[in-house]
N, C-alpha and C positions, 0 to 999 in steps of 0.2 A: 811164733817162732817158725821160720821157714826151714824147709828141708833142702839143703844145697845139693845140686847135682853138677857133675862135671861134663862139659861138652868140649871135645877137642876140635871140632869144626875143621877137620882136615880135608873134607870132601872138596874136590876140584882144585886142590892146591898140592903141589909137590912138597914133601918134607924138606926142610932146610931152606925154603925160599924166604922165610921170615914173615910170611903172611899167615896169621892164625894158627901157628904151630905151637903156641903156648897154651897150657890148659886154661880153661875158663870155668868160673864157678857161677852158677845161677844165684841171684840175690833178688830181693825186693827192697830197694832202698830209695829214699827220696833224693832228689838232686835239683839244684838250681843252676841255670846257665845264664850268664850275662853276655849279651851280644849287642854291641853298639848301644849301650845304656838301656837296653830292653831286658828286663828280667822275666825268664820263663821257668816254669816248673816242669820237671820230668821225673821219670822212674828209671832207676838203674836196674837193668834186668840181668846183666852178667858183668863180671870183672875178670881181668887177667892181671898179671904182674905189671903190664905196661899200658893198660887202657880199660875202657868201659864201653858198654853198649847201652844206650838210653832210648826210651820210647816216650813220646809225648803227642798231644793232639797236633793236627795239621795247622798250618798257618804261618804266614810271613816267610820272608827270605832269611837265609842264614849266611853268616860269613864263615870262612873256613877255620878261623881261630876263635875259640870260646874261652871264657873264664868260667870255671866250674866250682861249685860248692857241693860236696856230697859226704855221706857217712859210710864208713867201712863197718859192716856188721861186727858185733862183739867188741868194738872200740867206742869209747864215749868221747869222740873228738870229731870236729868238723874238718874236712880236708879242703883246702883251697888249691886249685891247680889251673894251669893253662893247658888246653888240649887242641889238637888239630883234628878236624873231621876227615876220616878216611873214607867213609861211605855214608850216604844220606838217601834213604829209600822210603817209599810209601808202601806199607804192608796192610793187607786185609786180614784181620784176626777173627777166627770164629768165636761165637759166644762161649763163655766158660760157665760151668755149673756153679763155681764158687764166686761168681760176680767179678772176676778179674777183667783186665783190659779186653775189649772186643771192638769190632768195627774197623774203621780205617785209622791208622796211626802212622806217625813218622818215626822211623828207626834210624839211629845214627851210631856208627862205630867211631869212637874217639880215642886217639892215641895221646897219652899224657906227655906233654913236652916239659913243663916246669911244675915242680911241686917241692915242698920242703923234703929234705933227705929223710927226716923222721917219718913223714907221711908215705913216702915211697917204700920205706922199710916195713911200715905197718901193712900196707897193701900187699907187698910181697909175702910177708909172714902169714897174713890171713888166707891168701889164695893157696899157698903151698901147704899150709897146715890143713886146710879144708880138703884139698886133693888127697893128702896123705890119709886123712880119716875116712874118706870115701873109698879109696882104692885098697887100703889095708885096714879094715875096720877092727881087726883083732890084734893089731901090732902091739898096742899097749898091754893087753892081757898076756900076750905071749912073752913079752920082755920081762914081765914080773913073775913068770912061771919059775918054779924051783930049778928046772933043768938048765936055765940060762943064768943062774946066780953064780 
């Protein structure tokens, strides 16, 4: 089980510009991308209500539009979506004690363009509920307190 964290990633961006001003939830989820009939596997490292950030080994050129298949944590369903690459960078990650990704990897931010409405709703619910649980960890207990009945 992963421990989600929220990263707002607002550094270097003015609020309200539409760039990275939505909350992001860290995840460890598998993803497949189909790019011009070439299937590649990746790891989804964070999600927002409108997109993903994925990491995978270096190699090959990428088109701007990708077909994606990924899982939303806590849901037992595969999401099929079309996304557009907003950024594609090579990062050097330091070694981690738990054996996670390290070395040189390719990181891409992907904005989801097309997905089933049901899958968009599931993604939005997961992200917003996870943010609520992290920012207000005692909200459920407080609402069940006798003083609020």
